[in-house]
N, C-alpha and C positions, 0 to 999 in steps of 0.2 A: 624707473627707479635706479638711482646711481649707487654703486657699491661704495661704502664709506672709506675714506682715506685711511682712517685709523684701524680699519679692519684688515688692511693689507699685511700679510705675513712677511717679515724680513724686508729685504730690499732697502735697508736703512740709508745707504748712500744716495740712491735715487730719490727717496722721499726727502732727504735733507736738501739736495740740490734744488728740488722744486720749491720747497719752503723758503729757501734763501732768496730765490727769485721773487716769491710772493712778498717777502719783506722788503726787498730792494730791487725793483725791476731794472735798475742801472747795471745789475750784474750781467745782463745781456742774454738771458735764456739758457737753455741746456739741451745738449744732444744726448739722447738715451739710446745706447746700443745694447742689444741683447737678443737672446734666443726667443723664439716664438713662445707665447704663453707665459711670460714672466711679469705680467701685470703692468707693462709699460703704458698702454693706452688707458687702462683702468685707473692708474694713478693720476694721469693727466686730467681725466674727466672728473675724478673725485676731488682734485685740488680746487676746481672752480667753486665747489660748494663751500669751501673754507674761506674763500676770499670775501672781503667786505664789498658791498655794492659800489658801483662806480659813482664818482662825484656828480656826474650829470644825470639827474634823475635817481630813482631808487631801484634801478634794474640790476639784477644779479649778474655776476660774471658768467660768460658762456664760453664754450670751447668751439673754435672755428677751425675746421680742417682745411689746410692749405695744400692744393695739388702741387706735386713736385715740379711740374713744368709751368706753373703759373707765371704769366708775364707781369711786369710792374703795373700796367694799367688795370689788369684783372685784380690785383691785390689792393691798390689804393683808390681805384676808380678813375673815370675819365669822362670826357664829353660824349653824350649819346649822339653819335653821328647820324643815325637813322632819323631821329627826331629833328635834328638840325637841318637835314637835307629835305625832309618831307614838309615840316611845319615852319622852318625858318626861325626856330627859337633855340636858345641855348638851354640844354638840360643836362644835369649831372647824373651820370650812371654810377651808383655806388659800387665799390669793389668788395672783395671778400672781407676786408677789415671792418666794413660797415656793420657786418653781422656781430662784431664784437663790441659795438658801442651804439648808443641810442641817438646821439645827436646827429643831425644831418651833416654838419661840418665835421663830424666825427674825429676829434683829436685822437681817439683810439689808443688809450693806454693799454698795452698788451704785453704778454710774456711769450717769447718765441720758444717753442719746444719742438724738437725733432725726435722722431723715433725711427730706428732702423735695425735690421737684422744683418749682422756681419757677413752672412752668407751672400748678401746682395752686392758685396764689394765695398771698397773704400771710397770715401768722399775726397774730393780735391782739397788740398791744404787751404786754398783761398776760401772755400765754403766752410770748412771746419773752423777756421779762425773767426767766423761770424757768430758762432755760438760761444757765449761766455764760459759755460762749464760743460763738462762731459762726464758721463758715468757709464760703466759697463755693468750690466745686470745678468745674472745667471739663475738657472733653476736651483731650488733648494736641494742640497745633498744630504741633509739630516733627515732621517726617516720621520722623526717626531714633527718636524716643521712641515714636511710634505703632507703628513697626515692632517695637520691643522689646516693647511690650505684646502684640502678636500672637504673637511668638516664644515668650514666656513662657507665655501661655495655651495655645498648642499643645503645648509641652513638658509642661505640667501635665496636659493632657487625655490625652496619649499615655502618660505614665508618672507618675502622681501620687506614688507612693512615692519614685521616684528624684528627682523634682523637689523634693519636700519635704526629702529627705535632703541635697540640694545646698545648701540654705539653713539646715541645722541649726546650723552654726557661727555664722552671722550672727544667727539667732534666739536662740541661747544668749547671745551677747555682749550683745544688746539687753536680754534678760531680766536679766542680771547688772547692767547699767547702771541698769535700773529699780530693782532691789533696793538698789543703792548710793545712788541718789538718794533713795529712801524713808528710808533710814537717816540721810542727811545733812539731810533736810528740817527736823526739829525744831530743829536748831541754827541755822537761818537766821531770825534775828529782825530785822524791818525797823527801821531807825533812824527817828528823828523826821524827819530830812531826807527820807528816802525816802517816808514817809507824807505829808509836806507836798506833795511833788511829785505823788503819786497824787491827793490831794485837789484840787490845782490843775489837774491834767489834766481831771478830771471836771467841775470848774466851767467850765473853758475850753471844753470840748466841748459842755457844756450838757445833760448827762444828768440824769434824775430820780432822786431818792432816793439812798441810801447803798450799795445793793447793788453798783453798778458799782465803787465804791472798794474794797470788801471783796474782790470777785472779782479785781480787778487785783492786789491784795496777795497773794492766794493763788496766782495765776498766776505772778507774778514770782518768788515763793519757789520754786515748782515748777520754773520755767525755770532759775533759778540752781542748784538741786540737780541738775537733769539735766546741767548742764555742770560739775558738781563744784565749784561756787563756794560759799563760806561767807557771802558778802554779796551783796546785790542790786545789780546794776549798771544803767547807763542802757540797755544793750541788753535787759536783762530787762524794764525798764519799757516800752520801745518795743513789744516783742512782746506783752506783757500788755495794753497799751492797744488795740492792733489787734484782738486776739482777743476782748476783753471788752466793747468799746464799740460796734463796728460795728452790731450789731442793736438797740442801745438809743438810737441817735440819732434826734432828731426830724427828719423830712424835709419839705422844701417840696413842694407839689403838683407832680407829674410829675418830681420830682428823681430822677435815676438813682442806684442804689446804689453805682455805681463811684466816686462822689465822696466816699463815706464815709471811705475810707482817706486821701484827700488832706486832708480836714478834720482827722482825728485826727493825722496826721503833722505838720501845721502847728502844732497846739496843743502836741503833745509836744515838738517842736523848740524852740518858744518857752519852754516851762516849763524844759526841761533846760539851755537856754542862758541863761536869765534870771538 
């Protein structure tokens, strides 16, 4: 029995980043960094219940855990050498991604989500850049919110079926909102003015390459669709910049990560008001 997505207390930025990827997988996934016990894995598993079935067949979406040291052939599959040598026939050995799709040729439309504890150390910039978005999650510091977390986990543990049923309507409403956003997404075409602002933000922040610009564009489109808008607004760009740029900034030695949002907000404000 999975804990409902809409029953997760707080962690709004994490939940938003996951939902934007569900609306537009071109966003490129999300890296979730945070303390132990902050609902990172719970949110990822709960998201699968909100997603529509895959186009190939009517199979629901599933969460497949990818080992950190998995090789490429372990992920995408390869030729079964043992069968080839013993029987002299070619046989395909499905990889981890096969578990996320039902077709044998498995085109495997998926969302890449990474979770990590900052205590484990930093990832290399080359690996960080492969994640479209990044969020940092923390334990709740408001006593009332922490109390609500305890109450909901207790209710879920005592009566999982009843607890899940109590969130059925909110889960259904969010599922419908995701479907509507997916339908609206193709009609949201960024104007040249929006694209110029995105490019100016990337230049002003000082990120490398063009992937951040493209990610911001996809994220802003998804955010606009999530709110039922046909055009990208400044609020969409602000959210997109925060989610897509934090993990791509060059940091000075010993510079705290908390300053990243301030740097991004300063640049975004200057570009939008310029």
